[in-house]
C-alpha positions as CSV (number, residue, x, y, z in Angstrom):
1,X,94.2,111.8,98.8
2,X,91.0,110.0,98.2
3,X,91.1,107.0,96.1
4,X,89.4,103.8,95.5
5,X,90.3,101.0,98.3
6,X,92.4,98.0,97.4
7,X,91.3,95.0,99.5
8,X,94.7,93.5,100.3
9,X,96.4,96.8,100.9
10,X,93.7,98.8,102.6
11,X,91.7,96.0,104.6
12,X,93.9,96.1,107.7
13,X,93.9,99.8,108.1
14,X,90.0,100.2,107.5
15,X,89.4,97.3,110.2
16,X,91.5,99.2,112.8
17,X,89.4,102.2,112.1
18,X,86.2,100.4,112.3
19,X,86.9,98.2,115.4
20,X,86.3,101.0,118.1
21,X,83.1,101.7,116.6
22,X,82.0,98.0,117.1
23,X,83.7,97.3,120.3
24,X,83.7,100.9,122.4
25,X,80.4,102.4,121.3
26,X,77.0,101.7,120.1
27,X,77.5,103.2,116.5
28,X,78.0,100.0,114.8
29,X,75.2,97.1,115.7
30,X,78.0,94.8,114.8
31,X,79.2,93.0,118.0
32,X,82.4,91.4,116.9
33,X,84.9,93.6,115.0
34,X,85.7,92.0,111.7
35,X,89.5,91.5,111.1
36,X,91.4,92.5,108.2
37,X,90.6,89.4,106.2
38,X,87.0,90.0,106.5
39,X,87.4,93.5,105.8
40,X,89.0,92.5,102.5
41,X,86.2,90.4,101.5
42,X,83.8,93.2,102.3
43,X,85.6,95.5,100.2
44,X,85.9,93.2,97.3
45,X,82.2,92.6,97.4
46,X,81.2,96.3,97.8
47,X,83.3,97.5,94.9
48,X,81.7,95.3,92.5
49,X,78.6,97.2,92.3
50,X,79.4,100.5,94.4
51,X,82.4,102.6,95.5
52,X,84.5,101.9,98.6
53,X,87.1,105.0,99.2
54,X,89.6,105.5,101.6
55,X,91.2,108.9,102.2
56,X,95.2,108.8,102.7
57,X,97.0,111.5,104.8
58,X,100.6,111.2,105.6
59,X,101.0,107.7,104.4
60,X,98.4,106.1,106.6
61,X,94.7,105.5,106.0
62,X,92.6,108.5,107.9
63,X,89.0,107.2,106.9
64,X,86.9,105.3,104.6
65,X,83.4,105.8,103.2
66,X,81.4,103.1,101.0
67,X,77.9,102.7,99.3
68,X,75.8,99.5,99.2
69,X,72.7,98.8,97.6
70,X,69.5,100.0,99.8
71,X,67.6,97.0,99.3
72,X,67.3,93.9,97.1
73,X,64.0,94.7,95.5
74,X,64.5,95.9,91.8
75,X,62.6,99.2,92.2
76,X,65.6,100.2,94.9
77,X,68.0,100.0,92.4
78,X,68.4,103.8,92.1
79,X,69.2,104.0,95.9
80,X,72.4,103.4,98.1
81,X,73.2,103.2,101.8
82,X,76.2,105.2,102.8
83,X,78.5,105.0,105.6
84,X,81.8,107.0,106.5
85,X,84.1,106.2,109.1
86,X,87.2,108.2,110.3
87,X,90.1,107.4,112.6
88,X,89.9,109.5,115.9
89,X,93.2,111.2,115.0
90,X,91.8,112.6,112.0
91,X,88.1,113.6,113.1
92,X,86.9,116.9,112.8
93,X,89.5,117.7,110.1
94,X,87.0,117.3,107.1
95,X,88.0,114.0,106.3
96,X,84.2,112.6,106.6
97,X,83.3,115.5,104.5
98,X,85.8,114.9,101.5
99,X,85.2,111.3,101.6
100,X,81.6,111.7,101.3
101,X,81.6,114.3,98.4
102,X,84.0,112.0,96.7
103,X,81.7,109.0,97.2
104,X,78.6,111.3,96.1
105,X,80.2,112.3,92.8
106,X,80.8,108.5,91.9
107,X,77.2,107.6,92.7
108,X,75.8,110.4,90.5
109,X,78.4,109.1,87.9
110,X,76.5,105.7,88.5
111,X,73.0,107.5,88.0
112,X,72.2,106.6,91.4
113,X,69.6,109.2,92.7
114,X,69.3,108.7,96.7
115,X,71.8,108.1,99.0
116,X,70.4,107.0,102.6
117,X,72.2,106.9,105.9
118,X,71.4,105.1,109.0
119,X,72.7,106.6,112.4
120,X,72.4,105.3,115.8
121,X,71.1,107.7,118.2
122,X,72.6,110.0,119.9
123,X,75.2,111.0,117.8
124,X,75.4,114.9,117.3
125,X,78.7,114.6,115.2
126,X,77.4,112.4,112.5
127,X,73.9,114.0,112.3
128,X,75.8,117.0,111.9
129,X,78.0,116.1,109.1
130,X,75.0,114.4,107.3
131,X,73.0,117.5,107.8
132,X,75.6,119.8,106.7
133,X,76.0,117.8,103.5
134,X,72.2,118.2,102.8
135,X,70.6,115.1,104.4
136,X,67.3,115.4,105.8
137,X,65.9,113.1,108.6
138,X,63.1,110.9,107.1
139,X,62.3,108.6,110.0
140,X,63.5,107.0,113.2
141,X,63.4,103.0,114.1
142,X,62.6,103.3,118.0
143,X,64.5,100.7,120.2
144,X,65.6,98.8,117.2
145,X,68.6,97.3,118.4
146,X,70.2,96.4,121.8
147,X,73.7,97.7,122.0
148,X,76.1,98.8,124.9
149,X,73.7,97.9,127.6
150,X,70.5,99.7,126.0
151,X,68.0,99.6,123.4
152,X,69.1,102.0,120.6
153,X,67.2,104.1,118.3
154,X,68.5,104.5,114.5
155,X,67.5,107.6,112.7
156,X,67.4,107.4,108.7
157,X,68.7,110.3,106.7
158,X,68.2,110.6,103.0
159,X,70.0,112.9,100.4
160,X,68.8,113.4,96.8
161,X,71.6,113.0,94.7
162,X,70.3,113.7,91.0
163,X,66.8,115.2,90.4
164,X,63.7,113.1,90.4
165,X,61.6,113.3,87.5
166,X,58.3,111.3,86.2
167,X,59.8,109.5,83.5
168,X,61.6,106.3,83.6
169,X,65.2,106.9,84.7
170,X,68.4,105.4,82.8
171,X,69.6,102.3,84.5
172,X,72.3,102.5,87.3
173,X,76.0,101.8,86.0
174,X,78.4,99.6,87.5
175,X,81.4,101.5,89.2
176,X,83.8,100.8,86.3
177,X,81.6,101.8,83.7
178,X,80.6,105.3,85.5
């Protein structure tokens, strides 16, 4: 079951899923894993403008996905950065794909046009998921971050969510209005 995240209920599980990506890999450029309280704040802030979803399987949170503004400048308001994280026991079972498909449906309903994903390289599993969903590589930041004892590249992938035309697009909508 995929549903909107509840900050109080889902933050501990989301923090537990995310911690190994911070502590045991270069995937996240954070260096300190946020606790449940920090995650509750992130979920609440994000959900005010963009979706944050969890996948629940057998009574436990198997993964989460969310979107956030791509950049602050007004002309970027039709673009969102997207991320998905899946608990190790649920990887390779379609959880990431299902979360992303639900997330993209909500972003389309909000009238967002472009999804952007930054992936620390190498990461064959994440690249494979994004490309299977239609993302295209648009560039690589070389040696942009120091993590796990080495300089890391970050590749940027982009997915067109809605057709792009040459007329002013309708304004994006809030999640609760979509």
